[in-house]
C-alpha positions as CSV (number, residue, x, y, z in Angstrom):
1,M,24.8,2.2,-48.0
2,L,27.6,4.6,-48.5
3,A,29.0,5.2,-52.0
4,S,32.2,6.8,-53.2
5,K,32.4,9.9,-55.5
6,P,31.4,8.8,-59.0
7,A,34.2,8.8,-61.5
8,Y,34.1,9.2,-65.2
9,A,35.6,6.5,-67.5
10,G,38.4,7.0,-69.9
11,A,38.2,7.5,-73.7
12,G,35.8,5.1,-75.5
13,A,33.6,5.0,-72.6
14,A,32.1,8.4,-72.4
15,G,29.0,8.8,-70.5
16,S,29.2,5.6,-68.4
17,I,29.7,5.9,-64.5
18,A,31.5,3.4,-62.3
19,V,30.5,3.4,-58.7
20,G,33.0,2.3,-56.1
21,S,32.1,-0.4,-53.4
22,P,32.0,0.7,-49.7
23,S,34.9,0.0,-47.5
24,A,34.9,-3.0,-45.1
25,N,35.3,-0.6,-42.2
26,A,32.3,1.5,-43.4
27,L,30.2,-1.8,-43.6
28,R,31.3,-2.7,-40.1
29,D,30.3,0.8,-38.7
30,E,27.1,0.7,-40.3
31,L,26.2,-2.8,-39.2
32,S,27.3,-1.8,-35.6
33,R,25.0,1.3,-35.7
34,V,22.1,-0.7,-36.8
35,T,22.6,-3.3,-34.4
36,T,22.9,-0.7,-31.6
37,L,19.7,1.0,-32.5
38,D,17.9,-2.2,-32.7
39,N,19.2,-3.4,-29.3
40,R,18.1,0.0,-27.8
41,R,14.7,-0.3,-29.3
42,R,14.3,-3.8,-27.8
43,A,15.6,-2.6,-24.4
44,I,13.0,0.2,-24.4
45,M,10.2,-2.0,-25.5
46,S,11.1,-4.5,-23.0
47,A,11.3,-1.8,-20.1
48,I,7.8,-0.6,-21.3
49,G,6.5,-4.2,-21.1
50,V,7.8,-4.7,-17.5
51,L,6.4,-1.3,-16.3
52,A,3.0,-2.3,-17.8
53,V,3.0,-5.6,-16.0
54,V,4.1,-4.2,-12.7
55,S,1.5,-1.4,-12.9
56,A,-1.3,-4.1,-13.8
57,I,-0.1,-6.1,-10.8
58,A,-0.2,-3.1,-8.5
59,I,-3.6,-2.1,-9.5
60,I,-4.9,-5.6,-9.1
61,A,-3.1,-6.0,-5.6
62,S,-4.5,-2.6,-4.4
63,T,-8.0,-3.5,-5.7
64,F,-8.4,-7.1,-4.3
65,F,-5.6,-7.6,-1.8
66,I,-4.0,-4.7,-0.1
67,S,-4.5,-1.0,0.5
68,V,-1.8,1.5,1.3
69,L,-3.2,4.0,4.0
70,Q,-1.9,7.1,5.4
71,V,-2.3,7.6,9.2
72,R,-4.2,10.8,10.3
73,G,-4.2,12.2,13.8
74,N,-2.9,10.7,17.1
75,S,-5.6,8.2,18.2
76,M,-3.5,5.2,17.5
77,E,-0.3,6.6,19.4
78,P,2.2,5.1,20.3
79,T,1.6,2.2,17.8
80,M,1.1,4.6,14.8
81,T,1.7,8.3,14.4
82,D,0.4,11.0,12.0
83,G,1.8,10.7,8.5
84,E,3.0,7.1,8.5
85,L,2.2,5.0,5.6
86,V,0.8,1.4,6.4
87,I,-0.5,-1.6,4.3
88,A,-3.7,-3.1,5.2
89,T,-4.5,-6.6,3.8
90,H,-8.2,-7.1,2.6
91,S,-9.8,-9.3,5.1
92,N,-12.7,-9.5,7.6
93,N,-10.9,-12.3,9.6
94,F,-9.7,-10.6,12.7
95,K,-8.1,-11.7,16.0
96,Q,-8.5,-9.9,19.1
97,G,-6.0,-7.1,19.5
98,E,-5.4,-6.7,15.5
99,I,-5.6,-3.2,14.0
100,S,-8.6,-2.9,11.7
101,A,-9.0,-0.4,8.9
102,F,-12.6,0.5,8.1
103,Y,-14.9,3.2,6.3
104,Y,-16.4,5.6,8.5
105,N,-18.3,8.9,6.8
106,N,-16.2,8.5,3.7
107,K,-13.0,8.3,5.5
108,I,-10.9,5.4,6.5
109,L,-10.2,4.9,10.2
110,L,-7.6,2.7,12.0
111,K,-8.6,1.2,15.5
112,R,-7.8,-2.0,17.4
113,V,-10.4,-4.7,17.6
114,V,-11.1,-5.8,21.2
115,A,-14.4,-7.6,21.0
116,F,-16.6,-9.5,18.6
117,P,-20.3,-9.9,18.1
118,G,-22.0,-11.1,21.3
119,D,-19.0,-10.3,23.4
120,W,-19.6,-8.3,26.7
121,V,-17.2,-5.4,27.2
122,D,-16.6,-3.6,30.5
123,I,-14.2,-0.7,31.0
124,T,-13.3,0.5,34.5
125,R,-12.9,4.2,35.5
126,D,-9.2,3.9,35.2
127,G,-9.6,2.5,31.7
128,V,-8.9,-1.3,32.2
129,V,-10.8,-3.3,29.6
130,F,-12.5,-6.4,30.4
131,V,-14.0,-8.8,27.8
132,N,-16.3,-11.5,28.8
133,G,-14.9,-10.9,32.4
134,E,-11.3,-11.4,31.4
135,M,-9.0,-8.5,31.6
136,L,-7.1,-7.6,28.4
137,Q,-3.3,-7.6,28.5
138,E,-2.6,-4.4,26.5
139,D,1.1,-3.9,26.4
140,Y,0.8,-1.6,23.4
141,L,-0.7,1.1,25.4
142,D,1.2,4.0,27.0
143,Q,-1.4,4.4,29.5
144,H,-5.1,3.3,30.3
145,A,-7.9,5.8,30.2
146,L,-11.8,5.6,30.2
147,G,-11.9,8.3,27.5
148,K,-14.8,9.9,25.8
149,T,-17.8,7.4,26.3
150,D,-21.6,7.8,26.2
151,I,-22.4,4.2,26.4
152,E,-23.3,2.1,29.4
153,F,-20.9,-0.5,30.7
154,P,-21.0,-3.5,30.7
155,Y,-21.8,-3.4,26.9
156,Q,-22.8,-6.4,24.7
157,V,-21.6,-6.1,21.0
158,P,-24.4,-6.5,18.6
159,E,-24.5,-9.3,16.2
160,N,-22.3,-8.8,12.9
161,R,-20.5,-5.9,14.5
162,Y,-16.9,-5.3,16.2
163,F,-16.0,-3.2,19.2
164,V,-12.9,-1.1,18.4
165,L,-10.6,1.1,20.5
166,G,-7.7,3.7,19.6
167,D,-4.4,2.9,21.3
168,N,-4.5,6.6,22.6
169,R,-7.3,6.0,25.0
170,G,-7.4,9.5,26.4
171,V,-8.3,11.2,23.2
172,S,-9.5,8.3,20.7
173,I,-13.2,8.5,19.7
174,D,-14.1,4.9,19.1
175,S,-16.9,2.2,19.9
176,R,-17.0,3.9,23.5
177,S,-18.9,6.7,21.9
178,N,-22.1,6.7,19.6
179,A,-20.3,9.1,17.4
180,I,-18.6,6.1,15.8
181,G,-20.1,3.1,17.6
182,T,-19.2,-0.5,16.8
183,V,-18.0,-1.3,13.4
184,S,-20.2,-3.5,10.9
185,E,-18.8,-6.2,8.7
186,E,-19.6,-3.9,5.7
187,Q,-17.4,-1.3,6.8
188,L,-14.4,-3.4,7.3
189,I,-11.6,-3.1,4.8
190,G,-8.8,-5.2,6.5
191,N,-6.0,-5.8,8.9
192,A,-3.2,-2.9,9.1
193,V,-0.2,-5.3,9.1
194,F,2.9,-3.5,7.8
195,R,4.5,0.1,8.1
196,V,6.2,1.2,4.8
197,W,7.0,4.9,5.7
198,P,9.1,6.2,7.5
199,L,11.9,3.9,6.7
200,S,13.3,4.2,10.1
201,S,10.0,2.3,11.3
202,F,9.7,-0.1,8.4
203,G,8.3,-3.4,9.5
204,P,5.4,-5.3,10.9
205,I,2.7,-3.4,13.0
206,H,2.0,-4.9,16.5
């Protein structure tokens, strides 16, 4: 509270002090200041609470539901290019032609699933892919290529494993080579489904 300057009383009241009351304007100013400070504190605490909840949700989502991955190299061109950021949903339920994210030698690779356990894969000299005798319609490719391979075709995919190929068939190292081979279920992270960077390419991945 604010107090006015003390004033000494007149004769007969020596030694006593009369304290003046604060003005109405001073009271209003003080009340406004206290209220403003209280509102600021509440706003700050509310913002901290929201940030904590959002951070917790992001951690839970990244742990159990999605991963944000950065594309490295050119093996998935033209679909994905070096430096892009993509979201992969955590799942091992794939459809033919979907892009899988999987662990390999402490790295995460992105390749397209073309065949499932027990399927027969054949690739011609000019790079056309057949699965169980049916030619794949791969509109996502710029060009077909046999690429680097050291396995014999036709090739049967082992149980609990998946045959994957990069979209840039001339340079990609994938299930055509024993350097990577087929992908086990334990290696799988999920489906790469959405591109978040660059913003010019923001949207679903096909």
